[in-house]
N, CA, C and O atoms as a GROMACS GRO file, in nm:
protein
  196
    1MET      N    1  -3.029   6.668  -1.042
    1MET     CA    2  -3.159   6.736  -1.079
    1MET      C    3  -3.168   6.730  -1.215
    1MET      O    4  -3.067   6.732  -1.285
    2PHE      N    5  -3.297   6.723  -1.268
    2PHE     CA    6  -3.320   6.709  -1.415
    2PHE      C    7  -3.416   6.845  -1.435
    2PHE      O    8  -3.508   6.868  -1.356
    3VAL      N    9  -3.387   6.934  -1.547
    3VAL     CA   10  -3.451   7.049  -1.572
    3VAL      C   11  -3.509   7.065  -1.717
    3VAL      O   12  -3.481   6.987  -1.808
    4ARG      N   13  -3.574   7.151  -1.728
    4ARG     CA   14  -3.609   7.223  -1.864
    4ARG      C   15  -3.594   7.358  -1.880
    4ARG      O   16  -3.632   7.432  -1.789
    5HIS      N   17  -3.544   7.405  -1.984
    5HIS     CA   18  -3.524   7.557  -2.018
    5HIS      C   19  -3.653   7.603  -2.066
    5HIS      O   20  -3.697   7.553  -2.170
    6PRO      N   21  -3.724   7.697  -2.001
    6PRO     CA   22  -3.861   7.760  -2.047
    6PRO      C   23  -3.844   7.810  -2.188
    6PRO      O   24  -3.932   7.789  -2.272
    7HIS      N   25  -3.741   7.871  -2.215
    7HIS     CA   26  -3.750   7.938  -2.369
    7HIS      C   27  -3.721   7.849  -2.491
    7HIS      O   28  -3.744   7.877  -2.609
    8HIS      N   29  -3.664   7.726  -2.437
    8HIS     CA   30  -3.612   7.626  -2.545
    8HIS      C   31  -3.673   7.499  -2.498
    8HIS      O   32  -3.593   7.415  -2.456
    9PRO      N   33  -3.797   7.469  -2.496
    9PRO     CA   34  -3.862   7.335  -2.463
    9PRO      C   35  -3.814   7.217  -2.556
    9PRO      O   36  -3.816   7.101  -2.516
   10GLY      N   37  -3.769   7.255  -2.690
   10GLY     CA   38  -3.723   7.159  -2.769
   10GLY      C   39  -3.584   7.090  -2.735
   10GLY      O   40  -3.553   6.984  -2.789
   11TRP      N   41  -3.512   7.146  -2.654
   11TRP     CA   42  -3.404   7.095  -2.580
   11TRP      C   43  -3.411   6.975  -2.485
   11TRP      O   44  -3.315   6.910  -2.445
   12GLY      N   45  -3.535   6.958  -2.455
   12GLY     CA   46  -3.593   6.841  -2.369
   12GLY      C   47  -3.546   6.853  -2.227
   12GLY      O   48  -3.522   6.964  -2.179
   13VAL      N   49  -3.534   6.753  -2.163
   13VAL     CA   50  -3.491   6.749  -2.019
   13VAL      C   51  -3.341   6.748  -2.006
   13VAL      O   52  -3.280   6.660  -2.067
   14GLY      N   53  -3.280   6.827  -1.939
   14GLY     CA   54  -3.141   6.822  -1.925
   14GLY      C   55  -3.091   6.777  -1.787
   14GLY      O   56  -3.174   6.791  -1.698
   15GLN      N   57  -2.993   6.734  -1.757
   15GLN     CA   58  -2.930   6.702  -1.621
   15GLN      C   59  -2.831   6.808  -1.581
   15GLN      O   60  -2.738   6.838  -1.655
   16VAL      N   61  -2.852   6.868  -1.460
   16VAL     CA   62  -2.762   6.974  -1.405
   16VAL      C   63  -2.640   6.898  -1.357
   16VAL      O   64  -2.641   6.798  -1.285
   17GLN      N   65  -2.525   6.964  -1.413
   17GLN     CA   66  -2.383   6.910  -1.410
   17GLN      C   67  -2.334   6.973  -1.303
   17GLN      O   68  -2.270   6.903  -1.225
   18SER      N   69  -2.351   7.126  -1.269
   18SER     CA   70  -2.279   7.192  -1.180
   18SER      C   71  -2.344   7.329  -1.167
   18SER      O   72  -2.413   7.381  -1.255
   19ARG      N   73  -2.313   7.386  -1.042
   19ARG     CA   74  -2.370   7.514  -1.038
   19ARG      C   75  -2.261   7.605  -0.956
   19ARG      O   76  -2.226   7.572  -0.842
   20VAL      N   77  -2.207   7.728  -1.026
   20VAL     CA   78  -2.102   7.809  -0.949
   20VAL      C   79  -2.178   7.941  -0.958
   20VAL      O   80  -2.209   7.997  -1.064
   21GLY      N   81  -2.206   7.985  -0.828
   21GLY     CA   82  -2.287   8.131  -0.812
   21GLY      C   83  -2.416   8.108  -0.896
   21GLY      O   84  -2.482   8.007  -0.872
   22SER      N   85  -2.451   8.184  -0.979
   22SER     CA   86  -2.566   8.191  -1.060
   22SER      C   87  -2.549   8.108  -1.192
   22SER      O   88  -2.650   8.092  -1.259
   23LEU      N   89  -2.444   8.059  -1.230
   23LEU     CA   90  -2.408   7.987  -1.349
   23LEU      C   91  -2.446   7.841  -1.335
   23LEU      O   92  -2.386   7.768  -1.256
   24VAL      N   93  -2.535   7.801  -1.406
   24VAL     CA   94  -2.569   7.637  -1.401
   24VAL      C   95  -2.533   7.575  -1.529
   24VAL      O   96  -2.577   7.623  -1.634
   25THR      N   97  -2.455   7.470  -1.527
   25THR     CA   98  -2.431   7.398  -1.634
   25THR      C   99  -2.515   7.280  -1.655
   25THR      O  100  -2.514   7.189  -1.572
   26VAL      N  101  -2.583   7.276  -1.755
   26VAL     CA  102  -2.677   7.162  -1.800
   26VAL      C  103  -2.642   7.071  -1.908
   26VAL      O  104  -2.586   7.122  -2.005
   27ASN      N  105  -2.664   6.952  -1.908
   27ASN     CA  106  -2.637   6.878  -2.016
   27ASN      C  107  -2.787   6.824  -2.080
   27ASN      O  108  -2.871   6.756  -2.020
   28PHE      N  109  -2.794   6.872  -2.203
   28PHE     CA  110  -2.929   6.844  -2.264
   28PHE      C  111  -2.882   6.743  -2.376
   28PHE      O  112  -2.778   6.753  -2.441
   29PRO      N  113  -2.989   6.630  -2.388
   29PRO     CA  114  -2.961   6.513  -2.474
   29PRO      C  115  -2.919   6.562  -2.628
   29PRO      O  116  -2.819   6.523  -2.687
   30ASP      N  117  -3.013   6.650  -2.677
   30ASP     CA  118  -2.971   6.696  -2.820
   30ASP      C  119  -2.879   6.806  -2.847
   30ASP      O  120  -2.810   6.813  -2.948
   31GLU      N  121  -2.882   6.902  -2.738
   31GLU     CA  122  -2.808   7.027  -2.760
   31GLU      C  123  -2.656   7.021  -2.683
   31GLU      O  124  -2.570   7.105  -2.707
   32GLY      N  125  -2.640   6.931  -2.605
   32GLY     CA  126  -2.506   6.922  -2.530
   32GLY      C  127  -2.523   7.001  -2.422
   32GLY      O  128  -2.633   7.035  -2.378
   33LYS      N  129  -2.400   7.039  -2.369
   33LYS     CA  130  -2.378   7.126  -2.257
   33LYS      C  131  -2.400   7.274  -2.278
   33LYS      O  132  -2.340   7.341  -2.362
   34LYS      N  133  -2.494   7.320  -2.191
   34LYS     CA  134  -2.513   7.482  -2.181
   34LYS      C  135  -2.487   7.539  -2.044
   34LYS      O  136  -2.502   7.478  -1.938
   35VAL      N  137  -2.445   7.663  -2.059
   35VAL     CA  138  -2.410   7.711  -1.938
   35VAL      C  139  -2.528   7.833  -1.922
   35VAL      O  140  -2.524   7.929  -1.998
   36ILE      N  141  -2.618   7.824  -1.831
   36ILE     CA  142  -2.711   7.917  -1.809
   36ILE      C  143  -2.709   8.015  -1.706
   36ILE      O  144  -2.673   7.977  -1.594
   37ASN      N  145  -2.739   8.126  -1.722
   37ASN     CA  146  -2.723   8.215  -1.592
   37ASN      C  147  -2.856   8.221  -1.521
   37ASN      O  148  -2.954   8.268  -1.579
   38GLY      N  149  -2.862   8.175  -1.400
   38GLY     CA  150  -2.987   8.145  -1.332
   38GLY      C  151  -3.046   8.302  -1.273
   38GLY      O  152  -3.156   8.316  -1.220
   39ASP      N  153  -2.964   8.391  -1.291
   39ASP     CA  154  -3.032   8.534  -1.271
   39ASP      C  155  -3.094   8.562  -1.372
   39ASP      O  156  -3.177   8.650  -1.351
   40VAL      N  157  -3.091   8.521  -1.488
   40VAL     CA  158  -3.169   8.551  -1.614
   40VAL      C  159  -3.278   8.455  -1.641
   40VAL      O  160  -3.383   8.505  -1.681
   41VAL      N  161  -3.274   8.332  -1.628
   41VAL     CA  162  -3.340   8.214  -1.678
   41VAL      C  163  -3.383   8.128  -1.548
   41VAL      O  164  -3.293   8.080  -1.479
   42THR      N  165  -3.503   8.110  -1.518
   42THR     CA  166  -3.535   8.035  -1.434
   42THR      C  167  -3.581   7.908  -1.483
   42THR      O  168  -3.692   7.901  -1.537
   43LEU      N  169  -3.488   7.779  -1.466
   43LEU     CA  170  -3.508   7.654  -1.510
   43LEU      C  171  -3.616   7.585  -1.439
   43LEU      O  172  -3.621   7.587  -1.316
   44GLU      N  173  -3.716   7.516  -1.521
   44GLU     CA  174  -3.807   7.439  -1.456
   44GLU      C  175  -3.759   7.301  -1.422
   44GLU      O  176  -3.714   7.219  -1.502
   45ILE      N  177  -3.773   7.284  -1.285
   45ILE     CA  178  -3.740   7.151  -1.233
   45ILE      C  179  -3.839   7.057  -1.265
   45ILE      O  180  -3.960   7.074  -1.250
   46VAL      N  181  -3.766   6.925  -1.324
   46VAL     CA  182  -3.856   6.811  -1.373
   46VAL      C  183  -3.855   6.703  -1.265
   46VAL      O  184  -3.955   6.636  -1.239
   47TYR      N  185  -3.720   6.688  -1.196
   47TYR     CA  186  -3.705   6.582  -1.116
   47TYR      C  187  -3.588   6.616  -1.036
   47TYR      O  188  -3.482   6.651  -1.087
   48SER      N  189  -3.607   6.606  -0.910
   48SER     CA  190  -3.493   6.623  -0.810
   48SER      C  191  -3.483   6.514  -0.713
   48SER      O  192  -3.578   6.454  -0.665
   49PHE      N  193  -3.342   6.492  -0.685
   49PHE     CA  194  -3.319   6.377  -0.600
   49PHE      C  195  -3.330   6.403  -0.443
   49PHE      O  196  -3.312   6.312  -0.364
   0.00000   0.00000   0.00000
């Protein structure tokens, strides 16, 4: 699944690596891996398999 962070559009489109509970690890091309709390931030889905 590919997503965007709504508060950081400059990070570009990131690929979801894993999800454990509400924690989502996303690999963004320029920012690297970020762990995002899905309870706080709703990621925008760009593409899903």
